[in-house]
Structure formats: structure tokens, C-alpha cells
C-alpha positions in Angstrom: 77.1 77.8 113.0 76.5 74.4 114.5 75.2 73.5 118.4 79.3 72.1 118.4 80.6 75.5 118.9 79.1 76.7 121.7 78.6 74.0 124.1 79.2 70.0 125.0 75.8 68.5 124.1 75.8 70.3 121.4 77.9 67.5 119.0 74.0 66.3 118.7 71.7 68.3 118.6 72.6 70.2 115.1 73.8 67.3 113.4 70.2 65.9 113.8 68.7 69.1 113.3 70.2 69.4 109.5 68.2 65.6 108.3 65.7 65.1 111.2 64.1 68.5 110.5 63.2 67.0 106.7 62.8 62.8 107.3 60.0 61.4 109.1 60.9 57.3 108.7 59.1 54.6 111.0 61.2 53.6 114.1 63.0 50.3 113.0 65.6 47.8 115.5 68.7 49.3 116.1 72.1 47.8 116.8 73.6 49.0 119.8 76.1 51.2 119.0 79.7 50.4 121.1 81.7 52.9 122.9 85.1 53.0 122.7 87.7 54.1 124.6 90.7 56.1 122.9 93.9 55.2 125.0 95.1 58.9 127.1 97.4 61.6 124.9 101.4 61.2 125.8 102.2 63.5 129.0 98.7 62.6 131.2 99.0 60.8 134.0 95.6 59.9 136.5 95.5 61.2 139.9 96.9 58.9 142.7 94.1 58.6 145.1 93.7 60.8 148.4 95.6 59.4 151.5 93.7 57.4 153.4 93.8 59.5 156.9 95.2 57.8 160.2 93.9 55.5 162.3 92.5 57.2 165.0 93.2 53.8 167.6 96.7 55.3 168.9 94.2 57.1 171.4 94.7 60.9 172.4 96.2 62.4 169.4 99.8 64.4 170.9 99.8 68.0 169.2 101.8 68.3 165.7 105.7 69.7 166.7 105.9 72.7 164.9 107.9 72.6 161.9 109.5 74.5 159.4 108.9 72.6 156.2 106.5 74.7 153.6 102.7 73.5 153.9 100.8 71.1 150.9 99.9 72.9 148.5 96.2 74.2 148.5 93.9 72.0 146.3 92.4 74.9 143.5 90.5 72.5 141.3 87.2 73.4 140.3 84.3 70.7 142.7 83.5 68.5 139.7 83.4 65.0 140.7 85.2 62.4 139.2 82.9 59.2 137.8 80.1 61.3 137.2 78.0 60.8 134.1 75.3 62.1 132.8 72.6 61.3 129.7 70.4 63.6 127.6 68.1 62.9 124.9 67.4 65.4 122.4 64.5 66.3 120.3 64.6 68.7 116.7 61.2 70.1 115.9 58.8 67.6 116.3 60.7 64.6 116.6 61.5 62.8 120.0 65.0 60.9 120.6 66.4 61.6 117.5 69.9 61.3 119.2 71.3 60.7 122.4 74.6 62.3 124.2 76.7 60.9 127.5 78.9 63.5 129.5 80.5 61.7 131.4 84.2 63.1 134.1 86.3 60.5 133.1 88.7 61.9 136.2 91.4 64.1 137.9 95.6 63.8 136.2 97.8 65.7 135.4 98.9 66.3 131.7 102.2 67.9 130.9 103.1 69.1 134.2 99.3 70.4 135.0 96.9 69.5 137.4 93.6 68.9 135.2 90.3 67.1 134.4 89.4 64.6 131.9 86.1 65.4 130.5 84.3 63.3 127.5 81.4 63.0 125.3 79.7 60.7 123.2 76.9 61.5 120.3 75.0 58.9 118.8 71.8 59.6 116.3 69.1 56.5 116.8 66.3 55.7 114.7 64.5 56.3 113.2 67.7 59.4 112.5 69.6 57.1 111.9 68.9 54.9 108.7 69.3 58.4 107.1 72.1 60.0 109.7 74.6 57.9 111.5 76.1 59.5 113.9 79.2 58.3 117.0 81.3 60.6 117.9 83.5 60.9 120.2 85.3 63.7 122.8 87.9 64.5 125.2 89.4 67.8 126.6 91.8 67.7 129.3 91.4 71.0 130.7 92.6 72.8 133.8 91.1 72.0 137.2 91.2 75.4 138.6 89.6 77.3 135.5 89.1 74.7 132.4 91.5 76.5 130.8 91.8 73.8 127.9 95.0 72.2 127.1 94.3 69.8 124.6 90.9 68.6 122.4 90.1 65.7 121.1 87.4 64.7 118.1 86.7 61.6 116.8 83.7 62.0 114.3 82.3 58.8 113.1 79.1 61.2 110.5 77.9 58.6 107.9 80.9 56.3 107.5 83.3 59.2 107.5 86.3 59.0 110.0 87.9 61.9 111.3 90.4 62.4 114.0 91.4 65.9 115.0 93.7 65.9 118.7 94.9 69.6 118.7 97.5 71.0 121.4 96.2 74.5 123.1 98.5 77.2 123.2 98.6 81.0 123.4 102.3 81.7 122.9 103.2 78.9 120.4 105.5 77.3 122.7 103.6 74.6 124.2 104.7 71.7 122.1 102.5 69.6 121.0 103.1 65.8 120.3 103.2 64.4 117.3 100.4 62.7 116.6 98.5 66.8 117.3 98.8 69.5 115.5 99.6 72.9 118.0 95.7 75.6 117.6 96.5 79.2 118.8 94.6 80.4 120.9 93.8 83.8 123.2 94.6 83.5 126.7 91.9 80.9 129.1 90.1 80.0 126.0 88.2 77.0 126.5 86.6 74.3 125.0 83.2 73.0 124.5 83.0 70.7 127.5 85.5 72.3 129.2 82.9 75.5 129.3 80.2 73.5 129.9 81.5 72.5 133.3 82.3 75.9 133.6 79.3 77.3 133.7 77.8 75.3 136.3 80.3 76.2 138.6 79.6 80.4 138.3 78.3 81.4 141.3 75.2 83.3 138.9 74.2 85.2 142.0 77.4 87.1 141.9 78.2 86.7 139.2 75.3 87.5 136.7 77.2 86.9 133.5 80.6 85.6 132.0 82.6 86.1 128.9 85.4 83.7 128.0 86.7 82.8 124.1 85.8 79.0 123.0 87.7 76.9 120.9 85.3 74.3 119.2 87.9 72.1 116.9 87.6 74.4 114.7 87.4 78.3 115.0 87.6 80.6 117.6 84.8 82.6 119.2 83.3 85.2 122.4 81.6 83.0 124.2 78.9 85.5 126.5 76.7 83.4 129.4 74.5 85.4 131.0 71.8 84.7 134.0 68.1 85.0 132.5 66.3 84.0 135.6 67.5 82.0 138.8 64.7 80.0 139.8 61.9 78.2 137.2 60.6 75.1 137.4 62.0 72.7 134.4 60.7 69.5 133.6 62.9 66.3 131.9 63.2 62.2 131.0 65.1 62.7 134.7 62.5 64.7 136.8 60.9 67.8 137.9 64.0 70.7 138.8 64.2 74.3 139.9 67.3 75.9 137.6 68.7 79.0 136.8 68.4 80.0 133.4 71.6 81.0 131.5 70.9 82.7 127.9 74.0 82.3 125.9 75.3 84.8 122.9 77.8 83.3 120.2 80.4 86.6 118.7 82.6 85.7 116.1 85.0 88.8 114.8 83.4 90.5 117.5 80.0 89.7 114.9 77.0 88.4 117.2 75.1 85.6 115.4 71.8 86.4 115.2 70.7 83.6 113.3 71.0 81.3 117.0 70.3 81.7 120.4 70.7 79.1 123.5 69.6 78.6 127.0 70.8 76.8 129.2 68.9 75.3 132.5 71.0 74.2 135.1 69.3 72.7 138.3 69.8 74.3 141.5 71.2 71.3 143.7 73.8 70.7 145.2 75.7 69.2 141.8 74.7 72.1 139.6 73.1 69.6 137.3 72.8 71.0 133.4 69.6 69.8 132.7 68.0 71.4 130.1 70.0 72.7 126.9 67.1 74.8 124.1 68.1 75.9 120.9 66.7 78.2 118.2 68.5 77.8 114.7 67.3 78.9 111.3 66.3 75.4 110.0 64.9 74.0 113.6 64.5 74.2 117.6 66.2 71.4 119.3 65.2 70.5 123.2 68.4 68.8 124.8 66.9 66.5 127.6 68.2 65.0 131.1 67.8 61.3 131.3 69.2 60.2 134.1 72.3 61.0 136.2 74.8 59.2 138.3 
């Protein structure tokens, strides 16, 4: 079980745990890692820019004529902000800044005829851990704009020089076609990937829905994830500042059996953006804190 299994920020923390708890090396300079933006999959189209409002210089507006045409469809997309960038640092046991993570809402568009959000994450180990465990991973999610159910989940992993690319087209029926470079992943209806799960949890109205449950596919296996409100407001201190935040406990079930060897707590700021500010993870071999550095 890895943190990657449960939430998007997880990709870096557990991999840092695996080595960071056993190595204490002096920090040394490292070359900055260049992030490579991968092209979107076939069938994805960026959403057109919103139409500009009509000029108000025409004086007194006329009442609109009655029309029998159907009204324009209502935009049911969740209120994510295209262009949002959240940067995090991971601390493992008594080691600080062992890895970094960047979460992005890359944009809104259509994928195979459906309205989607394009979500991204980039994870990198930092010195001194990078000297013994080099990790540079990229994750892309194309998730339904209204529900954040995953349509396609992509992993481009570069760990210790071993590169693996996995593009998986989600299907609950087996009838949704995958492109030649992607594989079909049979999942339950409404399944989310880790990035979609993170965005979904921050958009839950926890005052009205104190507990949620959904299937999550991490690129390898399907899990049942249950998240429950633990506290409506707690003070959280992270490098980005002090936040009053909701505490959300996350439990993971594999084939109906709860995974007892790991526990997760996500703190979501009680601000307008509902920013994920902190993830705490307790693993069999270490503990981890993934803290917000900055939000753009």
C-alpha cells in the first residue's frame, strides 16, 4: 500500500519514506529538474474561451424577444480554477523537505465528447534523498467536469532511472474505446483516480455530508476509499501560513477489508478556495507530512 493509492499528493511521500527513514546524508547541490509537459491524449480539446459580454454602450437595453429555442445548457462543472498551482513539501519522520509536489488544474476541455477537467501532478525527490533515490514522476487526469469520475489516468514515472509510461482509459462497461497508446482499465461506475479524488474531497460540503465513499483506481488496483469529517475547524500551521481547516480522515479498503497498517488525514482550509493545506500519513515504517508551500 502506498500513499499514491489514496490521494494525489501521495505519490511522493511514500517513496520518500522507503529510503528517507534509513539515510541521513548531508545536503548537496542538485541540478534543477526540468518538467516536461506531455501532449494531451487524442480526443482532448481545450474549452473555448468564454464569450465576451455584449457592449453596454448601446443605451437603454431592449427587452428580449420571446424565443421558442431551447435554453443554453447549464454549466454543471465543479468550481475548480483553471491555472491553479499548489506547491507542497514532504517531511518524513525527522527528515525535512525530502520531496516536492506540484498540483495543477491545467484547464478545462472536452475528452471524447465529454466535458472534463485536466488535472496534473509533478513529484520530485530533493537532496539529500535524491542522491540515493531519484524520483521524477508526472501524473495526468482527465476527469468528468461535474463528478470528477476519471475518464483517463496517465502516469509517467522516472524512478531510479527506470522510466515507465502508463495510460489507462477507464471503462465501467468495456465498451469505451482506448487509443492505440492506452489500455482499458475496467472499473466501477463513478471511479475516480487519485488526482480527481483530491479535487472531489475539497468540493464536498462537509457540513451537510459528513462522510463520503467512492471507488478509486490508482493505476494498478481498485480500492474503496471512505472519507469522514473529523473536525470542522482546527488551526493548521504549514509553510504557506496559518489556516483554520476541516480535518478529514481517510480510510482505504481492499476487497472489503480495511487496510489497518496505514492511516491518512487531510486538512482542507476553510477559505473560499477550499485549499488542501496538509496531508498526514502514518505508515508501518514512517510518518509523513505533506505541507503547502504556496498557492497561486
